N, C-alpha and C positions, 0 to 999 in steps of 0.2 A: 185157336178163336180167343181164348180170352186175351191171351197174350195180342193179337191183332186190339182189341179192345181197351185193355191197357196202355198199348203207344198211342191209340187215339184218345185216350184221356189225356195224356202225359201230356201228346201235343196241345193238344185246347187249353190246357192250364198255362203251358208255356205259353204260347202266343197273345191268352190276356194279360199274363207279366210282362209281356214285353210290351203290348197296347198301352196299356196301364203306367209302365214307366216314361215310354217316350211322349207321354201327352198328346195323344193323337186327341184331336177337337178343340185343342185348347187356345184358347184365343184371350187377348189380351185389350180391354176395352182403356180408348183415350182419346182426348181432347186434342193436343198438340204431339208433334213429332218428338219429344222428348220425356212424354209418357211411356212409349215404348222400349222394351228390353232395350239394352245396347248388342251394334250389328256383331256376329261373330264368323262372319266372310267378310272378304278383301271389295267380292265382286258384288255383297248386295247389302241396300241400309235398310232399316227398318223406318217404316214410314205409318202415321197413323193417317185412313183412309175410311172415311163412315164410320168415324168411332172406333174400327179394330185396327189392328197393327198388320202391314201386312209387308213382307219383304219385297221388295222395289230391286231392280238392277242401279246398280252406282253409276253409272255412264249413258241412262236412259235421259 
């Protein structure tokens, strides 16, 4: 029983660290497209939509 609780505790800690590291919920405020971070993918570009940076398909 104690081993199961330890496993669950460790799992929760690793999930929390993963969510913090990946920046879940992280949004960039912007006024123009140049305020957004640079593109990291060849198929998407970062656009300023409603003062928030959003990924948009490049050929849309």
